[in-house]
N, C-alpha and C positions, 0 to 999 in steps of 0.2 A: 406484336404479341409473340411470346415465347412458345415454341412448339413443345409437345410432350417429349419428343426425343431430346431436345436441348435441355429440358428440365431433368430428364433422367441422367444425361451425361454429367450435368452440373452436380446433382446429388451424389452420383457415383464418385466423382473426383473429391468432393467434400468429405464423403464417407471414408475414402482411402486416407486422406490427410488427417482426418480425425483419429483414425486407428493408429497411424504412425505417431501422432502426438500423445495418444493415451498409452501406447505400448510401454514406454519407460516407466510411467506411473504405475501401471498394473504390475510391471516387473518388480518394482520396489515393494509394493504391498504383498505380492506373492512371496518375495524373499522374507519379509518380516513375519509371515505366518508359517514359515517352514520350521522344522525341528531345530533346536539350538545347534549351531555349528554347521548347518546345512549350506549348500552351494547357492550362489546368487542366480537369479533369473528363473526360468521356467524348467526347473529340474524335477526331481522326484518329489511328489507331494503326498504326505501321509496324514493329512488332517490339519486343523487349525490350531496352532500353538500360540494362543493369546498370552501365555505367560511371558513371551518375549517382550511385550510392551510393559509388563510389570517390572521385569528385570531391568529394562532400559530406563524406566522411570526412576527406579530406586538407585541404580548405579550411576546414572547420568545426572542426578540432582535436577531433573527437568522441572520440578515444581518451582524451585527458586528462579530458574531461568525464565520460565513462562510468566511468573509474577513480575519480574523485572521488565520483560518485553511488554506486558500489559500496562504497566505504569507509564512507560515511555510512549507507547502507542496512544493511549487515552489522552495524555497531555498534548502530544504533538498534533494528533488529528483534531482534537477539540479546539485548541487555541488557533491552529492554522485555518480551520474551517471558518471560524468566526471572523478572523482578520481578513481572510480571502474574500468572503462574502461582502464585507464592508468596502474593501479596496476595489474589488471588481465592480461594485455598484458605483463607486466614485469615478472610476475610469470609464465605465460604460455609459453612465447617464448624466454625469455632471461635466460641466465645462469650466475649467479654471486654468490660470496661467501656469505654464510649465507642465501640464498634464502629460503630454507626449514624451517629453524628456524623462520625467519621473517614471513613467511606465516602462521605458527602456532600461532604466536603472533597475527596476524590479526584475526585468528579464535576465539581468546578469546572473541571478541565482540559478537560472536554467542553463546558462552557457558555460559557467565555470564548474568543472568537475570537482568532486570532493577530494580526489587525489592531489589536485593542484594546490589546495589550501590546507590540507590536513596538518602539515608541519607547523606553519605559523599559527594556525588555530589552536594547536596543542599548547604552544608556548603562551599564547594570550590567555587561555583558560587556566593554565598553571599559575600565571601571575595573579589571577583573580581567585586562586585557591578553589577552583571548580572542577579540576580533574579528579577522577575517581569518585564522582558523584553523579546522580541522575541528571543534574543540570547540564553536565558536559555532553550528555546524549540527547537531551530535549531541546536545548536552545539552538544548536546548529541545524537540527532537522526542522525546527519551526521556520528558520530563515529560508531554507531551500524549499520547504513545502509551501510557504506563503507565495513564493515567486511563481510556482506552477499554479497554485490555487487562484491567484489574482488573474493570471492569463486565462485560465479556464472560465472563471465567473465573468470576467469582462466580456468574453465572447458571447455568453448567454445574455447578459444585460443589454448588450448592444443590439441583440436581435428582438428585444421586446418592443412592441409598437409604441411609438411616442404618444399616441392618442390615449393609451392606458395610463401612462404617467401623468399626462396633462389632465385627464379626468379626475385622478386622485387629488391633484393639486387644486383643481377647481372646487372640489368638495371640502377643501380646507386641510388636507393631510400634509403633514410636514415631510421632509425628505426621509427622516428616520421612520415615520409611520408608513410611508409609501414602500420603503424597502421591506420591512418586517411583516406588514399586514397585506400588502398588495402583490409585490413581486416575488417574495420568498416562497409562498405556496406554489407559484408557477414554476419555480426553479428547483423543485424537489428532486426530479430525476437528475439534473445536473449536479446538485449538491451531493446526492447519494453516490453518484459515479465518482465525483472528486474524493469523497471520503473513502471509498473502496480503494482507489488508486493510492491515496496517501497511506492508508492502512498497510497495503502490501509493501510499498516502498519502505516505510518505517520499520515494519516487522522484519524485513529481509536485510536491513542495514547491518553490515558486518565490519567494515573498515573503521568506522567511527568508534564502535564499541571496542574493537581490538586495541586501538591507540589510546583511548581516553580512560579506560577503567582497567584496574588490576585486581580489584576485590572480586572474589568469586561470587559473592552475593549480588553484585551489580551486573554480572554478565547477562547479556540477552540470549534468547533462544538460539539464534544462528551461531553466535560465538560459543555458547555452551556445547552445541553440537560438534563444533570443530575440535574442542578439547576432548569431548567424548570419543570422537573418531581417533584421536591420537592415542587414547588409552585402550581402545578396543579395535585396533585395525585388523585383527585376524578373525573376529566374529562378525560375519557379514549380516547374519540375521538380526543381531543386536543393533548394528549400525542402521539397518533398514528400519527397524522399529523406532529408533530415535528420530530418524528423518521423517517418518510418518507423524510422530507426535508433534514435531516442530511445524510441519506443514498443515496440520489439521485446522488450526484456527482460521487461516486464510481461506482454505477450501470451504469451511462451514459458512464463513461470512459471505463468500461469493455465491454459494448455493442459495442462501436466503435472500440475497439482494440482486440476483442475476437479472431479473426482469427489469428492475429500475436501472441497473448498470447498463444493460444493452440499450434501453430506451434513451438514457442520457448520452451514450456514445453516438447513437444514430442521430439524435437531436443536434449534438455538437457538430457532427459531420455535415448535416444539412444546413444548419443555420450559421455555423462559424465560417 
């Protein structure tokens, strides 16, 4: 049993580290709310200047950037989640020749960094006339996302009791029906956690967008923020407002799904 003193010390340490982690975030928000041209950080504060967000939105063209990021994220997370669930079920519950070798081939997507393949990937997509299109942002990220998603979902499906699958088959359920009607409802925390992680990684992807697209209408939010920073390097309040705009969708998604996210992470840590 943990004593009250140990609990108090643990909570105190966690509280200190939480404050250290939140301090930069609060500093950026504080800077974004200061008067235009104000100093960064916790300086003089004379009220909430929400007009900074309006100015950043209009000058930074963030409406188009967020739309592009939304299109890419929805496509990548949607397709990757479906493929990862099916592949994870196949590797976790089915037995077929070459499954172990094929699974490690999938894992290559986790082992090889984007920086190592970005140049040949650019030339391949250019030869297919896919550069400067949404496909150049969607297809490579689906490939890397499916690698992680398959690894994640395989760990969950392997933890499912075999008696549950056998009972479904005795009742006449096919493998397809067993996956979508029996196992998938149980996998909801794991699936939501995977979707949140894929959303964050896809939303924050910068290098792929920088190399693959040149049309301003196709720029994603992180890339657009970088160009916005180059044009407004002296106005820190405007830059902070732009950073808050770009980060808000990820924060909102996590706030709404945090309970399922934490449950899926804990479940993966215990069962995986």
